[in-house]
BALOKOL-896439 format. One line per field, with one value per residue: residue number from 1; residue in one letter; chain; x negated, y, z of N, C-alpha, C in turn. Coordinates in steps of 0.001 Angstrom, whole numbers, plus 500000, padded with zeros to 6 digits. Example, Ala and Ser with C-alpha at 12.3 -4.5 7.8 and 13.67 -1.06 7.14 Angstrom:
2
resi	c(1; 2)
resn	c(a; s)
chain	c(A; A)
n_xx	c(486810; 487150)
n_yy	c(494310; 497750)
n_zz	c(507800; 507080)
ca_xx	c(487700; 486330)
ca_yy	c(495500; 498940)
ca_zz	c(507800; 507140)
c_xx	c(486800; 487100)
c_yy	c(496700; 500030)
c_zz	c(507800; 507870)
end
This chain:
50
resi	c(1; 2; 3; 4; 5; 6; 7; 8; 9; 10; 11; 12; 13; 14; 15; 16; 17; 18; 19; 20; 21; 22; 23; 24; 25; 26; 27; 28; 29; 30; 31; 32; 33; 34; 35; 36; 37; 38; 39; 40; 41; 42; 43; 44; 45; 46; 47; 48; 49; 50)
resn	c(x; x; x; x; x; x; x; x; x; x; x; x; x; x; x; x; x; x; x; x; x; x; x; x; x; x; x; x; x; x; x; x; x; x; x; x; x; x; x; x; x; x; x; x; x; x; x; x; x; x)
chain	c(A; A; A; A; A; A; A; A; A; A; A; A; A; A; A; A; A; A; A; A; A; A; A; A; A; A; A; A; A; A; A; A; A; A; A; A; A; A; A; A; A; A; A; A; A; A; A; A; A; A)
n_xx	c(826281; 825210; 822564; 822890; 824002; 821855; 820125; 821591; 821424; 818666; 818363; 819949; 818508; 816192; 817223; 818044; 815626; 814680; 816347; 817382; 817833; 820467; 821938; 821601; 823012; 825611; 825854; 825761; 828202; 829996; 829207; 829900; 832674; 833309; 832468; 834228; 836648; 836272; 836136; 838736; 840187; 842375; 841459; 841053; 841186; 838660; 839201; 838063; 836967; 838132)
n_yy	c(311511; 314017; 313462; 312069; 314078; 315803; 314239; 314224; 316921; 317102; 315371; 316669; 319005; 317978; 317050; 319477; 320765; 319380; 320058; 322010; 325563; 326086; 323814; 324148; 326490; 325588; 323691; 325287; 326640; 324535; 323746; 325992; 325942; 323566; 324202; 326301; 324936; 323168; 324974; 326007; 323800; 321974; 321503; 318372; 316343; 313946; 310510; 307555; 304947; 301627)
n_zz	c(555506; 555058; 554337; 551921; 550427; 550272; 548753; 546398; 545723; 545269; 543080; 541219; 540924; 539768; 537351; 536220; 535736; 533582; 531578; 528709; 528052; 527150; 527978; 530698; 531249; 530740; 532728; 534991; 534796; 535195; 537746; 539221; 538925; 540213; 542802; 543380; 543322; 545445; 547544; 547556; 548061; 550258; 553630; 554736; 557590; 558120; 558063; 559624; 557534; 557226)
ca_xx	c(826843; 824282; 821361; 823279; 824181; 820497; 819642; 822306; 820824; 817337; 818555; 820465; 817383; 815318; 817890; 818047; 814289; 814442; 817316; 817069; 818597; 821875; 822516; 821563; 824139; 826809; 825895; 826089; 829633; 830618; 828881; 830707; 834042; 833374; 832335; 835461; 837672; 835971; 836485; 840190; 840827; 842791; 840530; 841728; 840299; 838198; 839555; 837101; 837424; 837955)
ca_yy	c(312360; 315117; 312983; 311767; 315363; 316302; 313439; 314710; 318206; 316867; 314780; 317717; 319913; 317275; 317084; 320838; 321122; 318712; 320554; 323260; 326722; 325953; 322824; 324705; 327426; 324803; 323053; 326332; 326870; 323379; 323793; 327050; 325482; 322573; 324929; 327048; 323934; 322684; 326054; 326188; 322510; 321918; 320709; 317227; 315685; 312670; 309321; 306471; 303876; 300310)
ca_zz	c(554439; 554809; 553608; 550544; 549777; 549981; 547630; 545231; 545368; 544704; 541744; 540373; 540660; 538843; 536064; 535694; 535250; 532297; 530592; 528009; 528590; 526805; 528899; 532049; 531371; 530815; 534065; 535962; 534711; 535810; 539184; 539824; 538918; 541293; 544066; 543572; 543616; 546776; 548483; 547608; 548412; 551661; 554425; 555370; 558552; 557629; 558895; 559399; 556654; 557816)
c_xx	c(825833; 823083; 821709; 823487; 822827; 819900; 820296; 821700; 819464; 817433; 819035; 819345; 816435; 815906; 817828; 816683; 813974; 815393; 816794; 818035; 820089; 822578; 822615; 822707; 825454; 826964; 826245; 827585; 830390; 830440; 829742; 832177; 834272; 833354; 833639; 836608; 837509; 836367; 838005; 840921; 841202; 841837; 841310; 840741; 839937; 838614; 838571; 837669; 837164; 838038)
c_yy	c(313443; 314646; 312653; 313055; 315939; 315544; 313899; 316037; 318015; 316298; 315828; 318668; 319293; 317276; 318463; 321211; 320472; 319201; 321771; 324360; 326580; 324978; 323374; 325659; 326668; 324152; 324076; 326622; 325772; 323434; 324843; 326634; 324458; 323254; 325676; 326076; 323400; 323701; 326160; 324885; 322537; 321022; 319601; 316548; 314268; 311552; 308221; 305357; 302537; 299258)
c_zz	c(554077; 554000; 552168; 549746; 549397; 548804; 546332; 544779; 544723; 543286; 540758; 539964; 539625; 537428; 535419; 535100; 533901; 531209; 529855; 528502; 528319; 527745; 530292; 532264; 531509; 532197; 535133; 535982; 535432; 537307; 539882; 539938; 540029; 542645; 544377; 543963; 545056; 547823; 548660; 548019; 549914; 552464; 555147; 556334; 558084; 558596; 558583; 558548; 557284; 556736)
end
């Protein structure tokens, strides 16, 4: 999970560098909303998928 998250971060960073300022501001708003939702989401213990 951690490695895939790092890959996601790297891809996001690459996308951001190719964006213009307007797109970047929009992405920041979305990212903050996602982060806030993740923080307020109930922590459910992960069960191994079979």
